[in-house]
C-alpha positions in Angstrom: 95.0 100.9 145.5 94.9 99.4 142.0 91.6 99.4 140.2 91.6 96.2 138.1 90.6 96.7 134.5 89.9 100.4 134.8 91.7 101.0 131.5 90.6 97.8 129.7 90.5 98.5 126.0 92.2 101.9 126.4 95.6 102.7 124.8 97.9 105.3 126.3 100.9 107.3 125.1 103.1 108.5 127.9 105.9 110.9 127.0 109.0 110.8 129.2 107.6 107.4 130.3 110.9 105.6 130.7 111.7 107.2 134.0 110.4 109.2 136.9 106.7 110.3 137.0 106.1 109.1 133.5 107.3 105.7 134.3 105.1 105.5 137.4 102.0 106.6 135.5 102.7 104.2 132.6 103.1 101.3 135.0 99.9 102.1 136.8 97.9 102.4 133.6 99.2 99.0 132.5 98.5 97.5 136.0 94.9 98.7 135.6 94.4 96.9 132.3 95.5 99.5 129.7 98.1 99.1 127.0 100.9 101.7 127.0 103.3 103.1 124.5 106.2 104.8 126.2 107.8 107.7 124.4 111.3 108.8 125.4 114.5 110.1 123.8 116.8 108.1 126.1 117.6 104.9 124.3 119.2 103.2 127.4 116.1 103.9 129.5 113.8 102.6 126.8 115.9 99.4 126.5 115.3 98.8 130.2 111.5 99.2 129.7 110.3 95.6 129.5 106.6 95.8 130.1 105.4 98.4 127.6 105.7 99.2 123.9 108.4 101.9 123.4 109.2 104.5 120.8 112.4 106.5 120.7 111.3 110.0 119.7 112.3 113.6 120.1 109.0 115.2 121.1 110.4 118.7 120.2 110.1 117.6 116.6 106.5 118.4 115.7 106.5 116.4 112.4 107.8 113.3 114.2 105.2 113.8 116.9 102.4 114.1 114.3 103.5 110.9 112.6 103.9 108.9 115.8 100.6 110.0 117.2 98.7 109.0 114.1 100.4 105.6 114.3 99.7 105.2 118.1 96.0 106.2 117.8 95.8 106.8 121.6 92.8 107.1 123.9 94.9 108.6 126.6 97.9 111.0 126.4 100.1 111.9 129.4 102.7 114.6 128.7 105.4 114.0 131.3 108.6 114.7 129.5 110.5 117.7 130.9 113.7 119.3 132.2 114.4 121.8 134.9 117.2 123.8 133.4 119.9 125.5 135.5 119.2 127.2 138.8 120.2 130.8 138.4 118.6 134.3 138.4 116.7 135.6 135.4 119.4 138.2 134.6 122.1 135.5 134.5 120.0 132.8 132.8 121.6 131.6 129.6 119.4 132.2 126.5 120.2 128.7 125.0 119.0 127.1 128.2 115.8 129.2 128.3 115.0 128.1 124.8 115.8 124.4 125.5 113.5 124.3 128.6 110.6 125.9 126.8 111.1 123.7 123.7 110.7 120.5 125.8 108.4 121.7 128.6 106.0 123.7 126.5 106.4 123.3 122.8 106.5 119.5 123.0 103.4 119.5 125.1 101.7 121.6 122.4 102.9 119.4 119.6 101.5 116.3 121.4 98.2 117.8 122.3 97.8 119.3 118.8 98.3 115.9 117.3 96.2 113.9 119.8 93.1 116.0 120.1 91.7 115.4 116.6 92.3 111.6 117.0 90.4 111.6 120.3 87.6 113.8 118.9 87.0 111.3 116.1 86.5 108.6 118.8 84.3 110.8 120.9 86.3 109.9 124.0 89.8 110.8 125.2 91.9 112.0 128.1 94.8 114.4 128.0 96.9 114.8 131.2 99.7 117.4 131.2 102.3 117.4 134.0 102.7 121.0 135.1 104.2 122.1 138.4 103.5 124.3 141.5 106.3 126.4 140.1 104.0 127.3 137.3 101.5 128.7 139.7 103.8 130.4 142.2 107.1 130.9 140.4 110.2 129.5 142.0 113.2 131.9 142.4 116.3 130.9 140.4 114.1 128.7 138.1 112.6 131.3 135.7 112.5 129.1 132.6 111.0 126.1 134.4 108.4 128.3 136.2 107.4 130.1 133.0 107.2 127.0 130.9 105.0 125.2 133.5 102.8 128.3 133.8 102.3 128.2 130.0 101.4 124.5 130.2 98.6 125.4 132.7 97.3 128.1 130.3 97.5 125.7 127.3 95.6 123.1 129.3 92.8 125.5 130.3 92.5 126.7 126.7 92.4 123.2 125.2 90.0 121.9 127.9 87.5 124.6 126.9 87.9 123.9 123.2 87.2 120.2 123.8 84.5 120.6 126.4 81.6 119.2 124.3 83.6 116.5 122.5 83.9 113.7 125.1 87.6 114.5 125.4 89.0 116.2 128.5 92.3 117.9 129.1 93.6 118.6 132.6 96.9 119.3 134.3 98.6 118.3 137.5 100.8 120.7 139.5 103.0 118.7 141.9 105.3 120.2 144.4 108.7 118.5 144.2 108.8 114.7 143.8 112.1 113.1 144.3 113.0 111.5 140.9 116.1 111.6 138.7 115.2 115.2 137.7 116.6 116.2 141.1 120.0 115.5 139.5 119.5 118.6 137.4 119.1 120.9 140.5 121.4 122.3 143.1 121.0 121.1 146.7 120.2 124.7 147.7 117.2 124.7 145.3 116.1 121.2 146.5 116.2 122.4 150.2 114.2 125.5 149.3 111.5 123.5 147.6 111.1 121.2 150.6 111.0 124.1 153.0 107.9 125.4 151.1 105.8 122.3 151.6 103.8 122.3 154.8 103.7 118.5 155.1 107.5 118.7 155.3 108.2 116.1 152.7 108.3 115.6 148.9 105.6 113.9 147.0 105.9 110.4 145.7 105.6 109.0 142.2 102.8 106.8 143.4 100.8 109.8 144.6 101.1 111.6 141.3 100.3 108.5 139.3 97.1 108.0 141.3 95.9 111.4 140.4 97.0 111.1 136.7 95.1 107.8 136.4 92.0 109.2 137.9 92.1 112.1 135.4 92.7 109.5 132.6 89.7 107.4 133.6 86.0 107.4 132.9 85.4 108.7 136.5 86.8 112.1 135.7 84.1 112.9 133.2 83.1 116.3 134.5 86.5 117.8 135.0 88.3 119.6 132.2 90.6 122.6 131.7 91.7 122.4 135.3 95.0 122.2 137.1 94.9 119.8 140.1 97.5 120.6 142.8 99.5 117.9 144.6 101.6 120.1 146.8 101.5 118.8 150.3 99.6 122.0 151.4 101.8 124.5 149.6 99.0 125.6 147.2 95.9 126.8 148.9 94.2 128.5 145.9 
């Protein structure tokens, strides 16, 4: 269900917004009356984005993020950019891949939140939504960097939510179980099958389902929720 004009007058920045979950969230915010600036490093994907403003940016560059955030002046920030890294055991995990996963999945989220929070505090209203993962709550075998980075995103979200609690700005996270997007191309079939086997509903989530939750958290309606991680796991998470 689309809520017409729910985001009228609101401006959103969506990282990783040229594909996957980010694209679905950006499209729904726009469909509900908001303006959206999509941030992505993939020039080809950005070129295919016809309905939103776009910015090619490496969100692991903290100085570039600070400049771009000041220019964008967002009311809403959705941090969706991320990578899975290889599927292998902790003891075989390449150090360079460990650092790359944490740099995008965690450090970039920190840079974006750090730059956006003061802007939103000045306005007295803002919404930050960070895309975490059920892996950050339970830990997936053979995905140590991804699991650890998403656990850290949940911790960052809880900390920032409390820091902003009296400001009119909220910060929440979403922890989906697996959603079939292009990110599956980074995973082994064995790992994909393992993830589906853990979901009691027996299926993967959809982009539309995650976008619906993200847009609620980005709206006026979610005024009394902050510093929390909302599961969308098909019954996998029960606590």
